[in-house]
VEXDREN-2710 file (C-alpha; in Angstrom, 1 decimal):
% VEXDREN-2710
k/r/px/py/pz
1/MET/36.8/58.2/-48.1
2/ALA/36.9/56.6/-44.7
3/VAL/35.0/59.4/-43.1
4/ASP/32.3/59.1/-45.9
5/TYR/32.0/55.3/-45.3
6/GLU/31.7/55.9/-41.5
7/GLU/29.0/58.5/-42.1
8/SER/27.0/56.2/-44.6
9/SER/27.3/53.3/-42.3
10/THR/26.0/55.5/-39.4
11/SER/23.0/56.9/-41.4
12/TYR/22.3/53.3/-42.5
13/SER/22.2/52.0/-39.0
14/ASN/20.1/55.0/-37.9
15/GLY/17.7/54.2/-40.8
16/LEU/17.5/50.5/-39.7
17/LEU/16.6/51.6/-36.0
18/TYR/14.0/53.8/-37.1
19/VAL/12.1/51.3/-39.2
20/ASN/12.7/49.0/-36.3
21/LEU/11.1/51.4/-33.9
22/ILE/8.1/51.9/-36.2
23/PHE/7.3/48.3/-36.7
24/THR/8.0/47.6/-32.9
25/SER/5.6/50.4/-32.0
26/ILE/2.9/49.2/-34.4
27/PHE/3.2/45.4/-33.1
28/THR/3.3/46.6/-29.5
29/LEU/0.1/48.8/-30.0
30/GLU/-1.8/45.8/-31.5
31/CYS/-0.7/43.5/-28.7
32/ILE/-1.8/46.0/-26.0
33/LEU/-5.2/46.4/-27.6
34/LYS/-5.7/42.7/-27.9
35/LEU/-4.7/42.3/-24.3
36/ILE/-7.2/44.9/-23.3
37/ALA/-10.0/43.4/-25.5
38/PHE/-9.4/39.7/-24.7
39/GLY/-7.7/39.5/-21.2
40/LYS/-6.4/36.1/-20.3
41/VAL/-8.1/34.6/-23.3
42/TYR/-5.5/36.4/-25.6
43/PHE/-2.9/33.7/-24.6
44/ASN/-5.2/30.7/-25.6
45/SER/-4.1/31.3/-29.3
46/SER/-0.8/30.1/-30.4
47/TRP/-0.4/33.0/-32.9
48/ASN/-1.0/35.5/-30.1
49/LYS/1.6/33.8/-27.9
50/PHE/4.0/34.1/-30.9
51/ASP/3.0/37.9/-31.6
52/PHE/3.7/38.6/-27.8
53/PHE/7.0/36.9/-28.0
54/VAL/8.0/38.9/-31.0
55/VAL/6.9/42.0/-29.3
56/VAL/8.8/41.4/-26.1
57/SER/12.0/40.2/-27.9
58/SER/11.7/43.5/-30.1
59/ILE/11.6/45.7/-27.1
60/LEU/14.3/44.0/-25.4
61/GLU/16.5/44.2/-28.5
62/ILE/16.0/47.9/-28.9
63/PHE/16.8/48.4/-25.1
64/LEU/20.0/46.3/-25.5
65/SER/21.0/48.2/-28.6
66/SER/20.6/51.5/-27.1
67/LEU/22.8/50.4/-24.2
68/ALA/25.4/49.1/-26.6
69/SER/25.4/52.5/-28.4
70/SER/26.0/54.2/-25.1
71/GLY/28.7/51.9/-24.2
72/GLN/26.9/50.7/-21.1
73/LEU/26.4/47.0/-22.4
74/ALA/30.0/46.1/-21.9
75/ILE/29.3/45.5/-18.0
76/LEU/27.0/42.6/-19.2
77/ARG/28.9/39.5/-20.2
78/ILE/26.0/38.0/-22.1
79/GLY/24.6/41.4/-23.3
80/PRO/26.1/41.6/-26.7
81/GLN/25.5/38.0/-27.7
82/LEU/21.9/38.3/-26.6
83/ALA/21.5/41.4/-28.6
84/ARG/22.6/39.7/-31.8
85/VAL/20.4/36.9/-31.2
86/LEU/17.3/39.2/-30.6
87/ARG/18.5/41.2/-33.7
88/ILE/18.0/37.9/-35.8
89/LEU/14.6/37.3/-34.3
90/ARG/13.4/40.4/-36.3
91/VAL/13.0/38.0/-39.3
92/SER/10.4/36.0/-37.4
93/ARG/8.0/39.0/-37.9
94/LEU/7.6/37.8/-41.4
95/LEU/5.8/34.7/-40.0
96/ARG/3.0/36.8/-39.0
97/LEU/2.0/37.1/-42.6
98/VAL/0.8/33.6/-42.5
99/ASN/-1.7/34.5/-39.9
100/LYS/-3.1/37.2/-42.1
101/TYR/-3.4/35.8/-45.5
102/LYS/-5.5/32.8/-46.3
103/GLY/-3.4/31.8/-49.3
104/LEU/-0.4/31.2/-47.1
105/GLN/-2.4/29.2/-44.6
106/ALA/-3.8/27.1/-47.3
107/LEU/-0.3/26.3/-48.6
108/ILE/1.0/25.4/-45.2
109/GLN/-2.0/23.4/-44.4
110/THR/-1.5/21.5/-47.7
111/ILE/2.1/20.6/-46.8
112/THR/0.9/19.6/-43.4
113/PHE/-1.6/17.1/-44.9
114/SER/1.1/15.9/-47.1
115/ILE/3.6/14.9/-44.5
116/SER/2.7/11.3/-44.4
117/SER/2.8/10.9/-48.1
118/LEU/6.0/12.9/-48.3
119/LEU/7.6/10.6/-45.8
120/ASN/6.9/7.7/-48.1
121/VAL/8.6/9.4/-50.9
122/PHE/11.5/10.4/-48.7
123/CYS/12.1/6.9/-47.7
124/LEU/11.9/5.8/-51.2
125/LEU/14.7/8.6/-51.8
126/LEU/16.8/7.1/-49.1
127/LEU/16.5/3.7/-50.6
128/ILE/17.8/5.0/-53.8
129/PHE/20.7/6.7/-52.2
130/PHE/21.6/3.5/-50.2
131/ILE/21.5/1.4/-53.4
132/TYR/23.7/3.8/-55.4
133/ALA/26.0/4.4/-52.5
134/VAL/26.6/0.6/-52.2
135/LEU/27.2/0.4/-56.0
136/GLY/29.5/3.4/-55.8
137/VAL/31.5/1.8/-53.2
138/PHE/31.9/-1.4/-55.3
139/ILE/32.5/0.3/-58.5
140/PHE/34.6/3.5/-57.6
141/ASN/36.4/2.6/-54.3
142/LYS/39.9/2.5/-55.9
143/ILE/39.6/6.1/-57.3
144/SER/41.5/8.4/-54.9
145/LYS/42.4/11.5/-57.0
146/GLY/40.8/13.6/-59.7
147/ASP/39.6/17.2/-60.4
148/VAL/36.9/16.8/-57.7
149/ILE/37.7/13.5/-55.9
150/ASP/40.3/13.8/-53.1
151/ASP/40.7/12.6/-49.6
152/TYR/37.4/13.9/-48.4
153/THR/35.2/13.4/-51.5
154/ASN/35.5/9.9/-52.8
155/PHE/33.7/6.5/-52.7
156/LYS/36.1/4.6/-50.2
157/ASN/33.3/3.8/-47.7
158/PHE/29.5/3.8/-47.6
159/GLY/29.4/7.3/-45.5
160/GLN/31.7/8.9/-48.0
161/ALA/29.7/7.7/-50.8
162/MET/26.4/8.9/-49.3
163/MET/28.1/12.4/-48.8
164/ILE/29.3/12.4/-52.4
165/LEU/25.7/11.3/-53.8
166/LEU/24.1/14.1/-51.7
167/LYS/26.6/16.6/-53.4
168/VAL/25.8/15.2/-56.8
169/ALA/21.8/15.4/-56.1
170/THR/22.3/19.1/-55.5
171/GLY/23.9/19.4/-59.0
172/GLU/27.2/20.8/-57.8
173/ASP/30.0/19.7/-60.2
174/TRP/28.4/16.2/-60.7
175/ASN/29.5/16.2/-64.2
176/LYS/33.2/16.7/-63.1
177/ILE/32.8/13.7/-60.6
178/MET/31.4/11.8/-63.5
179/TYR/34.5/12.7/-65.5
180/ASP/36.9/11.6/-62.7
181/THR/35.4/8.2/-62.3
182/SER/34.9/7.5/-66.1
183/ARG/38.8/7.7/-67.0
184/THR/40.2/4.4/-68.4
185/LYS/43.6/3.2/-69.6
186/PRO/45.8/4.5/-70.9
187/ASN/44.6/7.8/-69.7
188/CYS/44.6/7.1/-66.0
189/ILE/47.0/5.9/-63.2
190/GLU/46.3/2.5/-61.9
191/GLY/45.1/2.6/-58.3
192/GLU/44.5/6.5/-58.3
193/THR/42.6/7.8/-61.2
194/CYS/41.2/4.9/-63.0
195/GLY/37.6/4.3/-63.2
196/THR/35.2/2.6/-65.4
197/SER/33.3/3.5/-68.6
198/ILE/29.9/2.7/-67.0
199/ALA/30.3/5.8/-64.7
200/PRO/28.2/8.0/-67.1
201/LEU/25.4/5.4/-67.0
202/TYR/25.6/5.4/-63.0
203/PHE/25.7/9.2/-62.6
204/ILE/23.1/10.2/-65.4
205/SER/20.7/7.4/-64.1
206/PHE/21.1/8.7/-60.5
207/ILE/20.4/12.3/-61.6
208/MET/17.5/11.4/-63.7
209/ILE/15.8/9.5/-60.7
210/CYS/16.6/12.1/-58.0
211/SER/16.3/15.4/-59.9
212/PHE/13.4/14.7/-62.3
213/VAL/11.5/11.8/-61.0
214/LEU/11.5/11.8/-57.1
215/LEU/11.6/15.7/-57.0
216/ASN/8.5/15.9/-59.2
217/LEU/7.0/13.2/-57.1
218/PHE/7.3/15.5/-54.0
219/ILE/5.6/18.2/-55.9
220/LEU/2.9/16.0/-57.4
221/VAL/2.0/14.9/-53.6
222/ILE/1.6/18.4/-52.5
223/ILE/-0.5/19.3/-55.7
224/GLN/-2.7/16.4/-55.2
225/GLN/-3.5/17.4/-51.6
226/PHE/-4.0/20.9/-52.8
227/GLU/-6.6/19.7/-55.4
228/THR/-8.4/17.5/-52.9
229/TYR/-8.8/20.0/-50.1
230/TYR/-8.8/23.4/-51.7
231/LEU/-9.5/23.6/-55.5
232/PRO/-13.3/22.2/-55.5
233/GLU/-15.8/24.6/-54.6
234/THR/-17.3/22.3/-52.0
235/ASN/-14.1/21.3/-50.5
236/ILE/-13.8/19.4/-47.3
237/LEU/-11.8/22.0/-45.3
238/GLN/-14.0/24.9/-46.2
239/LYS/-17.0/23.0/-45.4
240/PHE/-15.7/22.2/-42.0
241/LYS/-14.6/25.8/-41.4
242/ASN/-18.0/27.2/-42.5
243/ASN/-19.9/24.8/-40.3
244/LEU/-17.5/25.4/-37.4
245/GLU/-18.2/29.0/-37.7
246/ILE/-22.0/28.6/-37.7
247/PHE/-21.6/26.1/-34.6
248/LYS/-19.3/28.8/-32.6
249/THR/-21.9/31.6/-33.3
250/ASN/-24.8/29.4/-32.0
251/TRP/-22.8/28.2/-29.2
252/ALA/-21.8/31.7/-28.0
253/LYS/-25.6/32.4/-27.8
254/PHE/-26.6/29.6/-25.5
255/SER/-23.4/29.4/-23.4
256/SER/-23.1/33.1/-22.6
257/GLU/-24.3/32.4/-19.1
258/ASN/-21.3/30.0/-18.5
259/ASN/-18.6/32.3/-20.1
260/GLY/-18.8/30.2/-23.3
261/ILE/-17.4/27.1/-21.5
262/ARG/-20.4/24.8/-21.3
263/ILE/-24.2/24.6/-22.0
264/LYS/-27.0/23.2/-19.8
265/ASP/-28.6/19.9/-21.3
266/LYS/-32.1/21.4/-21.1
267/LYS/-31.0/23.9/-23.7
268/LEU/-30.1/21.2/-26.3
269/VAL/-33.4/21.2/-28.0
270/ASP/-33.5/25.0/-28.5
271/PHE/-29.7/24.9/-29.4
272/PHE/-30.5/22.6/-32.3
273/GLU/-33.5/24.4/-33.4
274/LYS/-31.4/27.5/-33.9
275/LEU/-28.5/25.7/-35.5
276/GLU/-28.4/25.4/-39.2
277/THR/-28.1/22.2/-41.0
278/PRO/-26.0/19.8/-41.5
279/LEU/-25.0/20.1/-37.9
280/GLY/-28.3/21.3/-36.6
281/PHE/-32.2/21.1/-37.6
282/MET/-32.7/24.7/-38.7
283/ASP/-33.8/24.3/-42.4
284/GLU/-36.6/26.1/-44.4
285/ASN/-37.3/23.2/-46.6
286/LEU/-37.2/20.5/-43.7
287/LYS/-39.2/21.1/-40.7
288/PHE/-38.2/19.3/-37.6
289/THR/-40.5/18.7/-34.7
290/LYS/-39.3/18.9/-31.1
291/LYS/-39.8/15.2/-30.9
292/GLN/-37.7/14.4/-33.7
293/ILE/-34.9/16.7/-32.5
294/VAL/-35.1/14.9/-29.1
295/ILE/-34.8/11.5/-30.7
296/GLU/-31.8/12.7/-32.8
297/ILE/-30.2/14.2/-29.7
298/LEU/-30.5/10.8/-27.8
299/LYS/-29.0/9.0/-30.7
300/MET/-25.8/11.1/-30.3
301/ASP/-25.1/9.6/-26.7
302/LEU/-23.8/13.0/-25.5
303/VAL/-21.8/12.8/-22.2
304/SER/-22.4/15.5/-19.5
305/ASP/-21.0/16.2/-16.3
306/ASN/-22.6/15.6/-12.8
307/GLU/-24.5/19.0/-12.9
308/GLY/-25.8/18.3/-16.4
309/PHE/-23.5/20.5/-18.3
310/ILE/-22.2/19.7/-21.8
311/TYR/-18.9/21.1/-23.1
312/PHE/-18.0/22.5/-26.5
313/ASN/-15.6/19.8/-27.9
314/GLU/-17.9/17.1/-26.8
315/LEU/-21.0/18.6/-28.5
316/LEU/-19.2/19.6/-31.6
317/PHE/-17.6/16.0/-32.0
318/ARG/-21.1/14.5/-31.8
319/CYS/-22.5/16.9/-34.2
320/MET/-19.8/16.2/-36.8
321/LYS/-20.0/12.5/-36.2
322/ARG/-23.9/12.7/-36.7
END
């Protein structure tokens, strides 16, 4: 039986190593092709930096694992610990899915936009915890024993009360804690297990507020942001992305002489003639003259450098503002 177990364990490890080699090879090939195609520009993207980090850590992990299997890793003190850490980093490959699927990106962006509102709800939750912790110390501080209440789980002070309320909010044995605090005479020991008959009202109201009201409020905030930014056909974010792609395409045509970094101010009229509305003036229904375009450009109050060049962010910001 021991031999069979060792053989199955070895085959399982070899299978994991084989799968790891396949994924690492795919990611490495992708990284090399991107480096050849983009050069130094490859590292301008945060996702590309993350991909590069995953590839390097995967290669290093395979190298250290091979040394460990051959027994040569023992000469390095930090080697085994580093190999374990890099092995855990395999999970980070799943984060690459975020960059591939627009649905995941939409969810993450929704949560990002909801942070300020979620912080307000979180502050309200902390306020509820504070109020109930103070009430708990005032009402249940004399209870020291019970099925759940002991020297570590009790209402002796504010800190312990906050910890026990956090445990109650997770739903773990909250009913037992309620029973420990609701014993009354003659079924309790004075100074140890005697509580009060209002304990059920205390715990049930706390559970109702935390689990049903505030939790749903967190979800409501995220759903509201999602409905605002993603559900409408003409939502703000999609409009911005579409306009940004149109702007980038037109920018690439007129800034190719300067490696896509800047554009000469003399080309602005031609630039806006080729740029579709609403950022530009290319519209089949509305015919703009060069004089009208010049007037609109002057209204933008564009800032150029000493050589008369205008940069991407400056021009994009002025177009969006207009």
